[in-house]
ZANUKOL-834543 format. One record per residue: x, y, z of N, C-alpha, C in turn. Coordinates in steps of 0.2 Angstrom, whole numbers, plus 5000, padded with zeros to 4 digits. Each point is the difference from the previous one (the first is absolute). Layout:
% residues N
XYZXYZXYZ/...
% end
This chain:
% residues 595
500549944999499450065001500650055000/499850064996500350075000499550055000/499750005007499350045000500150065005/500650005003500150065005500650045000/500350004994500550065000500050024993/500150074999499850054995500650055000/500250004994500650044998499650074997/500350065003499850064999500450054996/500649995000500550044998500649964997/500450014995500649975000500750054996/500449975003500650054999500649934999/500150004992500449944999499849945004/500249955002499849945003499750025008/500250055002499650025007499350024999/499749975005499250025000499850035006/499550045000499650035005499349974999/499949955006499449965000499649995006/499549975000499649995006499849935002/500149995006499849925002499450035002/499349974997499350015001499849975005/500150005007499949965006499650035003/499649995006499550025005500450095001/500549995001500350075001500649994994/499950054995500449994994500750045001/500649974998500750025000500250014995/500450074999500250014994500849984999/500149974994500749975000500450054994/500749995001500449955004499950015008/499949955003499950005008500549965003/500050025006500349965005499449955004/500149945001499549955001500349965005/499649975006500349955005499449955001/500049955004499749955003499550045004/499349975000499650025003500150015008/500449945002500149985007500650035002/500550034996500650055002499950055004/500550015003500150065006500550044997/500050024993500450054998499850075001/500750035003499850075000500150054993/499850065000499950034996499350014995/500250004994499450004994499849964997/500349935002499849944995499349985000/499649994994499449975000499949955002/499749965006499849935001499449974996/500449974994499649984994500049944999/500549955002500249944997499749955006/499749954997499749945005500349944997/500249965004500349934999499649954999/499949984994499549944999500149945002/500449995004500349945004500549964993/500149935004500449964996499849974994/500549964996499649984994499549935001/499450024999499549955001500149934995/499849965004499949934995499249985000/499949935000499449985001499650015006/500450015005499750005007500050085003/500250044995500150075002499450044997/499650065005499550014995500450074998/499750034994500150064996500150055006/500450064997500150055005499450054999/499950035006499350055000500550075000/499550054997500350065000499350064999/500350065000499350054998500450064999/499750064998500250064997500250035005/500350005006500450045004500649994999/500349944997500749994999500249954994/500650004998500249964993500249945004/499749944999500149935003500649974995/500549995003500649964996499849935001/499949984993499849935000500549955001/499849945003500649955003500449984994/500650005002500649974996500549965003/500449974996500549955004500750054998/500450025005500750044999500449945000/500550004993500449974999500750045001/500549964999500750045000500150024993/500550065000500250034993500449944996/499850014995500449954996499849934999/499449985003499549955000500049994991/500049934999500049984993499250014997/499750024995499550024998499549945000/500249945000499649945000499949975006/500450025006499849995006499650055003/500150074998499650055003499349994997/499949974993499149994998499849945003/500549955002499749955004499750015007/500350055003499750025006499650075001/499850024994499650054998499449995003/499550055002499449995001499550034995/499449985000499650044995499650065004/500150054996499750065004499350014998/499650015005499350004999499750054997/499450014997499650054998499650045005/500350055003499750025005499650074999/499450035003499750065000500250055004/500550015004500250055005500750014996/500250065002500850044999500449935001/500649994995500449945001500650014998/500649995002500749994998500249924998/500450004994500349945000500850004999/500349965003500750005000500349954994/500450054996500349974994500850005001/500249994995500749994998500050034992/500650024999500150034992499749954995/500149935003499949954995499249974999/499750015005499350004999499550055001/500350055000499550075001499549994994/499450035001499450024995499649924999/500349955004499549945001499450015005/500250045003499450015007499850075001/499550034996499750074999499750005008/500350075003499750025006500250075000/499750045004500050075003500750025000/500449965004500750025001500349934998/500650034998500649944998500650015004/500249965004500549995005500649974997/500450034998500849974998500449975006/499949934999500449965005500850025000/500349985005500850015000500250074998/499550055002500250074998500750035003/500149985006500550035004500749984996/500049934997500549984997500250044994/499650054997500250044995500350075002/499950025005500450065003500749994998/500350054997500650015000500349964994/499649974996500049964993499650044995/500350054997499650054994499749944995/500449974997499849964994499449955002/500149965006499549965002499450035002/500050065004499650055000499550024995/500350034995499750024993499649944998/500549954999499649944996499349975004/500049995007499549975003499650065000/499950065001499450055000499850004993/500450004995499750024993499749954997/500249935002499849934998499250005004/500050015005499349995004499550074998/500250065000499750034997499750004993/500449964996499849994993499449954999/500049955004499549945001499450015004/500050055005499550015004499650064997/499349985002499450064998500350065002/499950054996500250075001499650035007/499349975001499650035006500349955006/500649975002500249965005500750045003/499950015006500550045004500749965000/500650025000500549965001500450025008/500049945003500350015007500649965001/500550035002500649985001500250015008/499949945005500150015006500849995002/500150045006500649995003500550044997/500150054995500550044996500050065001/499450035002500050084999500450045006/500450054998500350055004500050064998/500050055005499950084997500450014994/500649964999500550014994499649974993/500049955001499749954995499350014997/499650025003499350014999499850024994/500250074999499950024993500149984994/500649955000500249974995499649934999/499749985005499749944999499350024998/499750065001499450014996500250024994/500450034999500350024992499949944996/500249955003500249944996499249964999/499550015005499349984999499849985005/500349995006499749975007499550055003/499549985002499350035003499950015008/500249945003500149995007500749965002/500050035006500649995004499849995007/500449975005500050005007500650035004/499850025007500450035005500749945001/499949944999500449965002500850005002/500250024993500750024999500350065005/499550044999500250085005500049975007/499549965003499949985006500649965003/500249954994500549965002500750055002/500250044995500550055001499950045007/499550035000499950025006500149975007/499949935001500149975006500849965000/500250044994500949974999500350075001/499650055002500450065001500150044995/499849994994500150044994499550054998/500150064999499750064999499950024993/499549984997499950004993499850094998/500350024995499750054996500049994992/499850044997499950014993500849984995/500550025005500650004996500549955004/499849975006500649975004499749965005/500349965004499749955004500650005006/499950055005500550025005500049965008/500649985002500049965007499850055004/499549975004499850055004500350055005/500549955002500750025005500350064996/500050004994500550054996499550064999/499550005002499650075000500150055004/500250064999500050055007499550035001/499550014994499450025000499649984995/499349995000499649984996499850044994/500049974995499950054993499450004997/499449995005499449984998499650045004/499350024998499650055005499449955001/500049935000499349965000499949995007/499349995002499949995007500549965004/500249944998500549965004500650055001/500350044997500650035000499950065003/499450025004499850055004500249995008/500649975001500349985007500750044999/500350005007500750014999500449944998/500650014997500349944996500349955006/500150025006500349955005499449965002/499350014999499449975002499849964994/500350014993499749964994500449935000/499549955001500249925000499849974994/500249934999499849974996499349994997/499550015006499350004999499950074996/500150065002500050054996500249994993/500549975000500449994993499549964995/499749965002499549964997499450054997/499850035004499550054998500250054996/500550035001500350044995500149974993/500249955000500149964994499449984995/499549995004499349994997499750084998/500150045004499850064998500450034994/500549994999500550014995499749974993/500049965002499749944993499350034998/499650015005499350024998500050074997/500650055001500050084999500349994992/500549954999500149994993499549974996/499549975002499749984996499550064998/499750045004499750055000500350064994/500750004999500350034996500049984994/500149934999499949964993499350014997/499549995005499350034998499850044997/500350075003500150064998500350014991/500549965001500550014994499649974994/499649945002499649964995499450064996/499750015006499550054998500250064996/500650035000500450044996500149984994/500249944999500449974993500650015001/500349995007500850035000500449965004/499749935001500449955004500749994997/500050004994500649994997500650055001/499750065000500650055002500249995007/499749995005500149985006500549945001/499849954996500549945000500650004997/500350044996500550014997500550055006/499850025004500450025006500049945006/499349985002500049965006500249934998/500149984994500449934999500750005001/500350065000500650005001500350005006/499549995005500249985007500349945000/499849944996500349935001500149984994/500749974997500249984995499649954997/499649965004499449954996499650034999/499650055002499450044998500350044992/500650035001500150044993500149944994/500349935002499949964994499449995000/499549995004499249984999499850054995/500050065001499950054996500149994993/500750004998500349984994499849954997/499949945004499749944996499350014999/499650035003499250014999500250054993/500450034999500050054994500349944993/500349955002500049954996499549974998/499549985003499449975000499550054996/500250034993499550054999499449984998/499849944997499349984999499550005006/500349975005499650015008500050075002/500350044998500050085003499550044996/500349994994499650044994499349995000/499849945001499349974999499650045006/500350025005499750025007500150065000/500450054997500150084999499650044997/499750045002499450044996500550034993/499450024996500450044995500150075001/499650025003500050095004499949995005/500350065004499950015007499950075001/499750015006500150085002500650025003/500349965002500750025004500650014995/500350055002500650024997500649935002/500449984995500549965001500650035001/500349985005500650035003500649954999/500450034996500549964997500750025004/500049975006500650035003500649955002/499849944996500649965001500149964991/500549965000500049994993499749945000/499749965004499549945000499450034996/499950075001499450034996500049964993/500450004996500249994994499849934998/499949965005499749934999499250005003/499750065001499350005002499549984993/499549975002499649974995499750064996/499850065003499850054997500550024995/500850025001500450024995500249954996/500049945001500249954994499350004996/499550005001499349994997499950074994/500350055004500050064995500549994996/500649975002500450004994499949964996/499749935001499949944996499550034995/499450045002499450034996500350054994/500550045003500250064995500349964995/500649955001500449974996499649944995/499449975003499649954996499450024997/499650045002499550034999499850054995/500450065004500150084997500249994994/499750044995500250024993500250064999/500650024998500250085000499650014992/499550055002499650024993500350074998/500550025004500350074996500949984998/500049944998500649984997500250024993/499650044998500250044993500350065002/500050025007500350075001500749985004/500450045003500649995002499749975008/500549965004499849995007500550045004/499850035005500450045004499949965008/500749995002499949965006500350075005/499450005005500350055005500049975009/500250035003500049985007499350025003/499749955006499550015004500050075003/499650015005499950055004499749985006/500250035006499749995006499350025000/499750064998499350004999499749954995/499349985002499649954996499450034998/499649994996500549984993500450044997/500549974997500550034998500050074996/499349994996499950084996499850045005/499849995005499950055005500750045002/500749985000500450035003500350054995/500450045003500350064997500449974993/500549965002500449964997499749984993/499549965001499749974994499650054996/499850055003499650054997500650054995/500650005000500550034997500249954994/499949935002500249954996499450004993/499350005003499650014996500050054996/500350065002499850064996500750004995/500449975001500649994996499949954993/499749945003499649954995499550034996/499550025003499450024996499649974997/500049935002499649954997500349984993/500650025001500349964992500449935002/499949995005500449925002499549965006/500249945000499949975005500450005007/499750025005500550005007499849935004/500549995002500049935005500550025005/499749985006500550035007500349945001/500650005005500449955001500050015007/499949955005499950015008500149945004/500350005004500249945005499350015005/499749975003500049924998499649974995/499650054997499649984995500149984993/500750024997500249984994500050054994/499550004995499750054996499350015000/499950075001499450014999499750064994/499849964995499750044994499550055002/500150074997499550045002499349995000/499749964997499349975000499949975006/500449975003499949965006500350035005/499950075002500450035005499550005005/499450005000499449995005500049925002/500249974996499749935003500549975005/499649985005500349955006500549964998/500750005003500150055005500550064997/499950024996500450054996500050085003/499450005002499850065004499950005008/500249945002499849985006500749985005/500550014998500649975004500550075002/500449975006500550065001500649975001/500550014998500849975002500550055003/500449965002500650035003500550034995/500150065001500550054994500750015003/500449984998500650005002500550044995/499850004994500450024995500549954997/499949935003500549954998499549944999/500149964993499849955000500249945001/499849955003500249935003500149974993/500549955001500149954993499449954999/499549995006499449964999499450054996/500050065002499650054997500250014993/500650014998500350014993499949934996/500149935004499749944996499350004998/499650015005499349994999499750054995/500250075000499750054996500349994992/500749975001500349984993499649954996/499749965004499749934998499350024996/499750045004499350024999500150054994/500550045000500050054994500249954994/500449965000500349954994499449974998/499649965004499449964998499650054997/499850075002499550054998500450014992/500650014999500250034993500249944995/499949935003500349954996499550004993/499350005000499550014997499850074997/500250055002499750064998500450034994/499850044995500350014994500050095000/500350015005500050095000500450034994/500050054997500550024996500650045002/499950015006500450025003500050005008/500649995004500050015008500450055002/499750045005500450055003499949995008/500650005003500149995007499950085003/499550025003500250075002500049995008/500649975002500049975007500850035003/500050015005500550025004500649945001/500750015002500549955001499949965005/500349965001500049955005499549944999/499649985004499649934999499650014993/499650054999499750004995500450004993/500550044999500549994995500149935000/500449975004500149935001499649954997/499450015001499349964998500150014992/500050064999499850004992500649974996/500750015002500449994997500149935000/499849975005500049925001499549974994/499450045000499649964996500250034992/500350065000500250014993500449944997/500449985004500649974998499749924998/499649975005499649954999499649984995/499750054997499550004995500250034994/500750035000500250034995499750064998/499750045003499750064998500550065000/499750044997500350075000499650055003/500350035007499650035004500450065000/499550075000500250065000499950035006/500650035004500050025006499950095001/499550025002500050085000500150035006/500349975006500150045005500650015001/500250075002500750035001500150005007/499750015005500150015008499449965002/499550044999499349985004499450004994/499649965002499449994995499550064999/500050055005499650055000500450064998/500650015000500450054997499750034994/500250064998499850024994500349984995/500750005001500349964994499749934999/499949955005499849944998499449994997/499450055003499450004997500150034992/500350054999500250024993500249934995/500549975003500249944996499549944998/499550015005499449944999499650034995/499850075001499650044994500349984994/500650024999500450014994500149924997/500049965003500049934998499349984996/499550025003499449994998499850054994/500350044997499850044995499849974994/499550024996499849964994499449945001/499949995007499549955002499450045001/499449984997499450035001499749985007/499550055003499849985006499449964999/499849955004499449954999499550045005/499349984997499550035002499849985007/499750045003499849995008499549934999/499550014996499549945000500449934999/500550004995500549955000500349975006/500250055003500449985007499549975005/499450025000499550005004499849925000/499849984992499849954999500549955001/500550004999500649965001500049995007/499950045006500049995006499649945001/499450014998499449965001500349934997/500250004995500249934997500649975004/500450055002500649975004499949975007/499550035003499849985007499649934999/499450004994499749934998500649954999/500550004998500549954998500249985007/500250055003500449995007499549965004/499350015001499349985003499949944999/499850004993499549934998500549954996/500650024997500549964996500250034994/500549974998500350014993499450014994/500150064998499450004994499450035003/499850015004499550015004499850084997/500450055000499950064998499750024994/500349964995499950014992499449954999/499749955004499549964998499650025004/499850065006499550025003499850074998/500650034999499950084999500450034994/499849954994500350034994499650064997/499550015002499750054997499550065005/500550015005499850045005500150074999/499550045003500150085001500150005008/500550055001500050025008499650055002/499850015006499750055003500350025007/499950075001500450035005500750005000/500350035006500750034999500549945004/500549984997500549975003500250025007/500049965005499949925000499449985002/499350055000499449975001499749994993/500149934997499749994994499549954999/499650014996499649954998500049964993/499949964998500049954994499449994997/499850044994499249984997500249974993/499649964998499949974995499950064994/500149984993499750054994499550045001/499449965002499450015001499850045007/500550015004499950045007499949955004/500049955000499749955006500749995005/500050025006500550005004500349925001/500550005000500449925001500450005007/500350065001500449995006500250065003/500250015006500350065002500749985003/500450065000500749995003500050005009/500149955004500050035007500750045002/499950065001500650035001500349985006/499749985005500449985006500349945000/499949954995500449944999500249994993/499950054995500249994993499849944998/499449975001499749964997499350004996/499849964996499350024996499449975004/499650045001499249975003499749994994/499749944999499649994994499350025001/499550024994499350005001499849934998/499549994999499649944997500149994993/500050064996500250004992500749985000/500550025006500749984998500149935003/499749965004499949955002499849954994/499450024997499949954994500450004995/500250064999500749994995500549955001/500250015006500449955004500049934998/499349985004499849934998500049974993/499850064995499949984994500850014995/500550025002500550014998500549935001/500550014995500649945001500350015006/499950055004500449985007499849975005/500349965004499649975004499850045006/499449995003499650045004500249975006/500050045005499949985008499349995002/499849945000499349995000499849965007/499450035003499849965007499449974998/499849944999499449974999499650005008/499250014998499750005007499449984999/499749975006499249964999499650054997/499449984998499550034997499750055005/500350055001499650065004500450084997/499650055003500350064998500350025006/500750025000500350045005499950065001/499950025007500050085000500550015005/500650054999500550035005500649954999/499849945001500649935000499849944998/500649965000499849934998500449975006/499749955004500249965004500449954996/500549975005500249934997499649954999/499549985005499749954999499449994994/500050064997499650014993500349984994/500850005002500550004992499949925000/500049974992500249934999500650004997/500350064996500650004998500450054999/500650015000500450064998500549994997/500450054996500650014997500549985005/500549964999500649985003500450085002/500150044994500450065000499650065003/499650005004499650055003500450025005/500250065002500350005006499550075004/500250005006499650075003500250064999/499350034997500250084996499950004993/499949934998499949994993499350024998/499950044993499350004998499949934997/499249985002499949934999499250004996/500049964997499250004995499649945005/499450025002499749945003499449984995/499949934999499649984996499649945004/499449994998499449965002499549994996/499649955001499350014996499650065001/500150025006499550065002500450065001/500650024998500350065000500650014996/500250054998500650024997500350075004/500649995001500350065004500750015000/500250065003500750005001500150045007/500749985003500150025007500749995000/500350015007500649995002500049955005/500549964998500249935004500350035007/499749965005500250015007500449935002/500049944995500449955001500349984994/500549955001500349974994499649954998/499949994993499649944996500149945004/500649985001499949935005499750005006/500150065003499650015006499350005000/499850044995499149994999499849934998/500449974997499749934999500149965007/500550015003500249965007499550035006/499750055000499950045006499249985000/499749995008499450005001499750065003/500450045001499850075004500550064997/499650055001500250074998499950044993/500050055001500050054992500449984996/500049984994500449974995500050074994/499450034999500150054995499550065001/500350065001499650075000499850014994/499250014999499850014994500150074998/500050034994500050054998499350034995/499949944996499550014995499749934999/499449995000499749944999499450014996/499749954996499450004996499749934999/499350005002499749935000499949984994/500249944998499949964993499449984998/
% end
């Protein structure tokens, strides 16, 4: 059964959810046995269902006041599969909140509201084993099942546990460390006797240092763990857990390794990462280059985007601190010099390259990076690779690099040599000096200015390629007229019917019903949600979905189809999650019509 857990918000593999018991609990949460006498803020939500039953053992009883851990047989780590299978019990189908204890090898065979990963303490300190265990379990268990790792959480590691996909933890490890005289914080585990003063202001620490004993240390450790979970929940709500993780994981080498290994599990994290976010992306470390949002943008720009101004020169320019770039003083100067006679593409770390038509599209106008004036070797390598992939299939008649020396120039020269290009450099000292801008303008002498309507129509098409797939721009918007002023654009068909509007906040298209019909009637694969025969109003819930495209991500525009209705809306779950879930809002509707 998976009736008592519902996911409300998603931040990559981390989730903000709800255990819908008699008294609901927001996850990720700190939970403990109902009979435990744990100090601090742990929720007493777990009930022991008894030992593994046989013919003479009754099935466990339960109710909605707690999650009953179904009987299981604990076996030593490394027990052969055939032995474990021989001693395994059969989980019953119960009608109360339940938890099934599984290993990575048999996860998914016993649907329950909570999946308990057996042997979890053995994964602490072993990054590869931990990542393999969590990702394999999450991949095969229902989406609306909470993942519980017992006996592992500390204030220092719990944020990374949640980032990997863990929903529930307990205070056991924090309690044990306290009884051993270890004072836990988010960055260290101190020996109590080494502390001259207490670096915490929780209730347990409101006593003189000489009176603070191990019992107080236990209470502090649990308080610190609960406080860190509150911080993590806030970060998930803000869509900024990864920003926090990049700093927090550096407190322990195995946590740093865990984050980097999760970055290598691109499919696992990408499926769970929203296409757009309200929050700004903070690129404070080089780990940001490996973030799904960065890699996905680079992949779509180099594999989906089509340069529609490649009959004009390409002008490579540096990024700006102000977003979108065109609002910055430096880019206004570049625009004045170019005067729509060339195609401008910005170079930036950690994004890579940003064609002018995609400057609004997440994360191009939603990031902030550390500016030192110096490029690292990793930054040069990444941006060079993206620029090389971008230029490999492009056919610009001329390439102009209006960039300063240092990293920008190194990247351009590196790609120039790799592809055998002939690049003209126009900057004498700084890109915005009068001489440099004059050089840029002079290099474009003789080229005609392209029309504003052309630029705006190509912006719509470029965003469509990025958002819906290669070829979508020309297939869906080949005969459009644009209305409004950039960036507040709408695309209309030749007969004046509105097809889409450019959402300025995220730089993606919001389709109308007419645009959605074009999409499903075109050769471009549509992201479709099939529903039961009803007419949705406001939203579509997961139980009403019969099928959904695999490539749907949170934030995608999707087409809703059923025997009774046709509509378009924005996905609140990924496609696999829509098919897999029995609870929750799957699509927020924008337009719908009865069939």
